[in-house]
C-alpha positions in Angstrom: -31.7 40.4 -2.6 -32.6 38.5 0.6 -34.3 35.4 -0.8 -35.8 34.5 2.6 -37.5 37.9 2.8 -38.8 37.5 -0.7 -40.3 34.1 0.1 -41.9 35.5 3.3 -43.4 38.4 1.4 -44.7 36.2 -1.4 -46.3 33.8 1.1 -47.8 36.7 3.0 -49.2 38.2 -0.2 -50.8 35.0 -1.2 -52.3 34.4 2.2 -53.7 38.0 2.2 -55.4 37.2 -1.2 -56.8 33.9 0.1 -57.3 33.3 3.8 -57.2 29.5 3.3 -53.8 29.6 1.5 -51.1 27.9 3.5 -47.4 27.2 3.5 -48.3 23.7 2.3 -50.0 25.1 -0.8 -47.1 27.5 -1.4 -44.6 24.6 -1.2 -46.7 22.5 -3.6 -46.7 25.3 -6.1 -43.0 25.7 -5.7 -42.4 22.0 -6.1 -40.8 21.4 -2.7 -41.7 20.0 0.7 -43.7 22.3 3.0 -41.3 21.7 5.9 -38.4 23.0 3.8 -40.4 26.2 3.0 -41.3 26.7 6.6 -37.7 26.2 7.8 -36.4 28.6 5.1 -39.0 31.3 5.9 -38.3 30.9 9.6 -34.6 31.3 9.0 -33.4 27.8 10.1 -33.5 26.1 6.7 -30.4 26.0 4.5 -30.6 27.8 1.2 -28.3 26.3 -1.5 -27.6 27.9 -4.9 -29.5 25.0 -6.5 -32.6 25.5 -4.2 -32.6 29.3 -4.8 -32.4 28.7 -8.6 -35.3 26.2 -8.5 -37.5 28.3 -6.3 -36.6 31.5 -8.0 -37.5 30.1 -11.4 -40.9 28.9 -10.1 -41.5 32.4 -8.7 -40.7 33.9 -12.1 -37.4 35.6 -11.1 -35.0 36.4 -13.9 -31.5 34.9 -13.9 -29.9 38.2 -12.7 -32.2 38.3 -9.6 -31.5 34.6 -8.9 -27.7 35.2 -9.1 -28.1 38.1 -6.8 -30.0 36.0 -4.3 -27.4 33.3 -4.4 -24.6 35.8 -3.8 -26.5 37.4 -0.9 -27.0 34.0 0.7 -23.3 33.1 0.3 -22.3 36.4 1.8 -24.6 35.8 4.8 -23.1 32.4 5.4 -19.6 34.1 5.7 -21.0 36.9 7.8 -22.4 34.3 10.3 -18.9 32.7 10.5 -16.7 35.7 11.2 -17.8 36.5 14.8 -17.6 32.9 15.9 -14.8 31.9 18.3 -12.2 29.8 16.5 -12.8 31.7 13.2 -9.9 31.4 10.8 -9.6 34.2 8.3 -8.8 31.9 5.4 -10.9 31.3 2.3 -10.3 27.5 2.3 -11.3 27.3 5.9 -14.4 29.4 5.3 -15.3 27.3 2.2 -15.2 24.1 4.3 -17.2 25.5 7.2 -19.8 27.3 5.0 -20.2 24.4 2.5 -19.3 26.6 -0.4 -16.7 26.3 -3.2 -13.5 28.2 -2.9 -14.5 30.3 -5.9 -17.9 31.2 -4.3 -16.1 32.2 -1.1 -13.7 34.4 -2.9 -16.4 36.1 -4.9 -18.5 36.6 -1.7 -15.5 38.0 0.2 -14.8 40.4 -2.7 -18.4 41.8 -2.5 -18.3 42.0 1.3 -15.1 44.0 1.2 -16.3 46.1 -1.8 -19.6 47.0 0.0 -17.6 47.7 3.2 -19.4 45.1 5.3 -16.1 43.4 6.0 -12.8 45.0 6.8 -9.6 43.0 6.5 -7.2 45.0 8.6 -4.5 42.3 8.2 -4.3 38.7 7.1 -5.4 37.6 10.6 -7.7 40.4 11.6 -11.1 40.7 10.0 -14.0 42.7 11.4 -17.6 43.1 10.4 -18.9 46.5 10.0 -22.4 47.3 11.3 -25.1 47.4 8.6 -26.5 50.9 8.3 
């Protein structure tokens, strides 16, 4: 589950119900700063596992949905690294660059390969597959 999309949809639904509702009110209800919510919704804010867990709980998500959102965000961090020049196909390098634990990187890589979003042709050649 893409947590950013979920936040955007929830904010839009609340704004549709109340024309005076704002990102500031949404952030207040979620217990965070409005600038953080605006950045996350716009795609520039960083979503950590801790932040997803806190916001997800405030939105009433169950632990399975929160875990799925965390995994999705971790996979997206890796996907953003792969096409960059200077990319090193090494879990430790990825963990350092993505700000994730080595275990989180290994789990995310497993899911990326399992879902065929990432192909590891060799130890040094990784390619992203287009999302259908």
